[in-house]
N, C-alpha and C positions, 0 to 999 in steps of 0.2 A: 592464518594462513593468508598471504597476500600474493596476490599476482600482478605484474608488469605488463602493462599492455599498451599498444599504442593506437589509435582508433582516431576515425575524420569524422567530426561532427560538424554538421552546421551550424554556422556563427552567430546568425539571426536566434537560432534555437536554443543556444546555450545563451546570448545573450538575454532572450526574456524568461528563459528559466531563473536567471542571476538574479534579475529585475524583481520578477513574482514573487521568488519563494526570499531574499534577502541573504541567501546563503553566499558565502564569500569566495569560494576557490569551485573551479570546475572537477575536481575531483568528487567534489562533497555532492552536487549538483548530480553527478551521475551515480555514485551509492545510494543517495538518496532514492532517485526515481529506480534504480534495480529495486530497491527495497520496497518502494510503492509497486512495484509492479507484481512482485511475488507476493505481497497481501493482499492485491485483487485478484487474481487467481487461486490462492488459499480459500477466501470469502466465495467465490463463484463454486467452489468445489462442495459448501456448505449448503450452498441452495440445491443442491442436487437432491438433498435428504427432504428438502419441504414436502410434507403432507405422506412423510414415507415413515416416521417414528412415530411411535406410538409413546403419547405423554400424557400422566397422571396428575395434575396437581390445580389450583386455584389461580389465575392469573391475577385475577383483580388483587387479593390477598398478597400475593407476592411484591405486587407496584406500590403496596399502602406500606409495606414495613421496610421500603428503602426512605 
């Protein structure tokens, strides 16, 4: 599902995003930025579990099998 919307975006910010990423369209820049923001928020939630889960295993052994 897609939603059409009109937004005002800072021209300098958009130009820098286009230049740094190599992305060709403004739409793709906005969609990429939304995906990155969502991924970062999800990662932050995972960090909330640090030190709270019981884990059994040999980390060194796991690293050697890759």
